[in-house]
N, C-alpha and C positions, 0 to 999 in steps of 0.2 A: 447024575444029580447036577453036578457044576454047570453042564450045559442048559439044562433046565432053568436056572436061576439067572445066565446069563440072557436066554432067550426072554426072559420075563422081562428082565432088566433092560433090554433093549427097547421091546415094544410099550415100555413105561416110560421111556425118553420120548418115542415117538409121539406118543398122547400128548406129552407137557408140550410139545413145540407145536402141536397143530392151534391153540390160540394164541401164540405168535405168529401163523400164516395166516390165522382170520383179520389178525389187526393191521396185515398189511394193507397199502395202498393197491388198490384194485378200479377197475374203468366198469365192473358189473354192479348195476345197482341194486341186485338182490344182495351184495356181501356186505355183510356190515362191519364198519371198520371204528375204530374207536381212539385214531390220534386224535392230536389238537393241533392237525394242520389248516392253517386257513389264509389262504392269500390266492391272488388271482394270477395265471403263468401268462396270458395273453388275451388281446381283445380284438377281432377283427370286424371290420365293419361289411355289409354286404352292399346289394346295389343301391344308388341313390339316386333319384331322379334331379335333373337340373333343369330350371326353366332358363332357357335363353334369350336374353332381350336383342331384339334388333331394333340401335335407333338411325335417327335422322344426326344430319352433323349437327343440329342444338342441342342433341342429348336427349330428344323424348321418343320415347318408346314406341315402334312402330308396330311390331308383332312380339310373341311370345312362344317358344316351342319347347316342349318338354323332350328331354334326351336323359336317359338311362346311362349311368357307367360303373365301375366295380371300384367304388370306395377302398376297397379294400388294399389298393394300391398304396393310400394313404397310411403309413405304419403309425399305430398308437403307442405311446411311450408310458411304460409303467415305472413310474416312482414308489417304492415299497416305503421309502424313510417319510417322505411328507405323504403319503397315501392318495397321489395326482394321477389320473390315467387322463391324455389328451393327443392329440396328431400337433408335432411341430411346424408340417407342413399344411397349409391349412386347404380345406377344401375350396373348389371353385366355388366364385360367384353365383349364386343362384340354385344352390342345393337346398335342397326339400329335404329337412330331417324330421317329419313330421310323424313318419314311417318307418324307420329302417331296422332290418333285420341284425342283429347283432351277434356274432360269435365268444362266448366269455369260457375260456378254459381255466380250471381252477382246480387247485386243491381244498377239499373240504367237503363238509354234507350238502350246503346249499348256497345261493347266493342271492338275496333279494335287494328289491330297488324303491327308489321314490325321488319324488323331486326334491334337488339338496334344500333345504330350509324350510321345507315343508312340515307339516305336523299328521301329513297322511297316511293310511294304513301301507305298512310294506308289501310290496306284492313279491311272490316268486317269480324268480327269474327263469323263462323256459325257452331257450334256443330256437324255436320254431314261432316264436313271439315278436312282432316289430315294437319297436319301441321310441319313445316322443323324446328326439335330440335336440329339440329346441332351445332346451334351457338344461344345465347340468344337473345329472343326476348323483345321486348317493347310491352305493354300492355297498352291501354289506356281507361278508362273507363267514358264518357258521363252519366250526368246525368239526369234525364226526362226534365228538366226544360231546360236542355240546355246552364244552366249559369255554371254548375261548372264539372270540370274534373277531375281524379286521374291517375297516371302514375306509371307502375310498370314495372322491369325489371322481368322477367321470366327466368330461367335457370335450365336445367336437366344437372344433374353430374351423369357422367359414370367412374367406373373405370376403367384405365387405365391399369391396368394389370389384368391377370388370375387368379383368386383368389384362388384355386385351382392347381396350377404349381409350382414347385419347382424348381428354378433354380441355378445351382452353379458356386461361382468366384473360381479361382484359386488367393489365395489373395498372397501367396509367392511360391516358390519351390528351393531345393536346399539349405535350413535353414543350416547355420554351428551350431548350437545349438542343432540339432534333427540330423545331420547326423551322421552314427553309434550306434545311440540309438535304445537301444531293448526292449520287455517286457513294450511300452508305455503306461501312462495312463493320458489322459487329462481330466482337470477339471475346471472350471471359479471360480475366489475369486478375489474381490474387482476390480469388471469389467476389470481383466486380465484374459489374456489364459495363463494356467500354465500345462505343461507336465512332469511328472517324467519318468523317465527311466533307464536302464542299461546302461553302458558305462564301458570300459576297464579298466577306474578310478574309477569306483564306481557308485553309484545312483549320478544322476545329476538332478537337475532342472531346464528347459527351461523356461524363462518368456517371454511373448508377454506383449507388454506395453499396449494396449487396445485391446476391440473386436471388434473396428472399422473395416473399411474393409483395410486400410493402418497403418500400423505400426510396431514398432522395437523389435528385440530380444535380450534377454542376458540369460547369461547362469549364476546360482546362485549355490551357493553350501548348501548344506546340511549337517545334522548328521545322518541322515538315514543310520542303518547297513546294510550290504550287506544280511542280513537275512529277508529284510522287502519283503512282499509280496505286491506287487506294485496294484495289478489288485484287493486287496480287500478294496481300497481306499473308503471311505464313509464320506460324508456329514451332519453333522448335529446339527442346532442351531451355527451355525456360525465356527465350530471348524471341523477340519478332523481327520478323524482316520484310522489305518489299523493296520493289524497284521504281524506279522513275523511267520517264520517258525519253530521257537523254543520256540512258545506259548505267545509273549507279546503282549501289545497291547499298537499301541502306539499313541498319540494323538498332534495335534499343530492348531493353528491359524496362520499361515503364510505358512506354506509348507515348511520352512526351518529348523525351531527351534521342534524338538520332544521329548515327554518327555513320560515316562511309564505312564500307567493306568493302576492300580490294582496291582493284583501279575501274577506270571508265570504260566500258564496252563502248567507244565511239559510233557503229554502228545504231546503237540501241538496241535495249532489248527489254523482253517480258517475262520477269521470274514467275515457273511456273511451279514450281517445288521446293522445301528445303527438308532432306534427308538427316541421318545423323552425320551422313558422309559427304552427300554431294550438294549444290546446290544445280539446279535445273532450271535452263530457260530458252527459250524460244528466239532468234533472231534470225535476220535475212533468211525466213524460211527453214532454218535448222534446228534442229536440236542440240542444244549445248548441255553440256556439264562442268563444273569447276569444283574443286576441293578448296579454295579459299576466295573463290570469285576474283581472281587474279589472271590464273593461266585457265585459259577455255578450249575446250575441245569436242568438238561431234561427239554424239551420243549414238547408238546402234537403232535403227529403226528396220523392221521386218518389210517395210513397203516403203514408196515415193515420199519423199518428205514433201509434196506438194498437199498431201492431205492433214497436214497440219493445221490445228485451228487458226483463226489469226486473230481474234478478239473474242471477248466476255471467257476467257481462258480460267476454269475453276479446276482443281485436284482436291484428292483426298489420300490420304495415306492408310492404308488399313493392316494390321497385325493378324491376321488368321490364327486359329486355333492349331494349323498343321504345321507352326514355324513358319510359312508364306510369309512375305511384305509385300505386300501391292500399291502401286501408285495406280489411283484411275483418273483419268485427267480427259475431260469434257469441255467442250469450247465451240464458237460457232466458224464457219466456212463459207466464206461468200460463194453464193451461187447454189449453197447445199440446203434441202429442204427441212432435214434432220441435223441434230448435233452432231460434231465429230468426235467420237471418243476412243481412246489411247489406253492401253494396260502396259505397265511395266512391272515384274514380280521374279522375284528371286528366293532362296530359301538359304535357310541357315549356313548349310554347306556350300552354299553357292558365293561368290563376289557381288557386290550390286554391280559394279563396273561392267561385270561380262553379262548383263541381263539387256536384253533389247527390248525396244518399245514395239507393241503389238496394235495394228489398225482392227476394229472393229466395223468392218465394213456394214452397210445396209443393204441387205439380200432381198430377193422380192418378197420370199418366205416368213420375212422379219415383220408382223404385222404391228408390231409396239415399238419401235426404236425411240430412242431419248427426243422429245421435243425440242425445237429450237427456242427458247423463252428469252423474253428480255429478263435484264435483273435476275440471270439465271443464281439460284442456290442451291449448293450441294453438301450435303452432311451425312456423316456415318451414326448409324441410330438404330440400334437392338440388333445389330450385327447386318443390316441392310445398308445400301449405297441407295440415297434419296435425294430427288432433284424435283426443284420446286420453283414458280419466281411469276412474272408478269406475264402479261400476253404471249402468245406464241407468234413466230414469225408469219405465219400465214392464215393469222386471226382463226384457228379452228379452238385453240384453247384461250379463256379468259383468265386476268390476271389470280392466281392462288385460287382456281378450282379443283386442284388436286395434288396429292403428295402421288411421284411417279419411283417406284420401288424398281429397283434393280439385283436381282438373288444371284444372277450370272455375272457380276461386276461391270457391267455395261452393254451386254450386249440385247437384254431386252429390257424395255422401263414399263411396268405394268399399273396404273392407276390403281392405289390401296384401294381396299373397303373396309382397312380397319383404320389405318393412319390416314388423317385431313388436315388441311389447314383451317384456319377460324371462319367460320360460316360468314361472319359478318364483314370480314375483312373481303371477302372474293370480288372480283372484279375496280380492284383498288386501281388507283394511279399513282405513276410516280415508282421512285425508288423501292426495291423491297431487299431486306436484308435478315441473315437467320446468324446461330450459332446454338451449340448444347453445350450447356454445363456441367460440372462435375455429378450434381445429385439426377442426373438424365432429363433435366428440363431441357425445351425447345424454345426458344427464343423468336421472335417475327416481329420486325421493327419495320413499318411502313407510314406513312402520313401521320408521322408524330405520336403515334401508336405504339402500344408497348403489349405483347402479348405473350404469356407462357402457357406450354402444355405440356404435360409427361404420360406416357403409356403407363396405364395405373399399375402393371405389376414390375414395374422400375423401381417404383417407388415401396414394394413389401419389405418389410425388415426380413434381411436372410436370417434363417435359422440355423 
């Protein structure tokens, strides 16, 4: 009798527990659930078509090609407190959001949607249907018991500019302070754009009040001697350095007041670069280095010194992501058709003084060496080494016809299809100078005109 009562009690317990099982969460659409859960767990975009525009140097659209891509790689962030769903990393420019399949994972009975702010009828979400995401949507999640709901604003962000396009703006023309200036050298200091150059009255400093799109120019006095080689100007640790043709190295922290550093190197020298540890200079056909500009010694070369450039010497110091530091040296060598290129590279665990200079010879299979350009400019931009300037020595290139990019640190130099110089400045006569400011704007100055341009994606807000 007692066993029978126990058996009945056990079965009653099971029967009473079954409704609790029925009300638990289930992915089976035929199961009835009665909880009050109503929230979105995840949102994933499907394939999106992107209209890629090909533009000329004036920015005019030449052609448009539609290319699909997986938009699910752009994560959607759900903020349950604010009730918002959006992607922090914007989709590429040209993305077509008129019909996108969206996968919404949620807890609740159903999701309905409509355009945000409208009075349109609510539509039931179907994972196989495409949504128009050109405007924000309202998503309403209804709980299984029908007693609760939660509202979200669903927005998909798209870049408004083509990230890999570079557009130029002529900020000023016929700048009085730049008119008649030759041998110009541009640089930035304290958020100002400055240009040193030769005038009939001596060396002049033209100062632009800021690196914003609009600013004013003034002319400043300097105590630089006429022997100053302005193209040797280098910046390091908040100071400016340059060499003179009679063997001095001068330093300044404001570009106006200059003092001699070290002693005079009587044979004369050309300052190549200033690193945190050393001055590098070329003198008497040798590469020299010095820690104090007083005691000089020969630096190590991997080949004969007669391949060192003799004029129009430019250099860049690049700090690579892998911890290496590299100096790229480009200059003209008399008798050469192409520029002479050298590298010096060391890593965090190697003393800088032990790294040797490596010459990059122009081999027969290298069809794109660096052209020998007048007014050679060398900049580090978007992780690339870029050269441009005036007409080439052999007449095969006009002034500012292209930007030549080297992604192998000086071996090959390919005319860029994405980055370009201002179209209206092509073929210009006279000196060309440039610099890059802290906001990734490239400044090009020639013929008393001032151009400012930036690769669009370098101006996108980082989130």
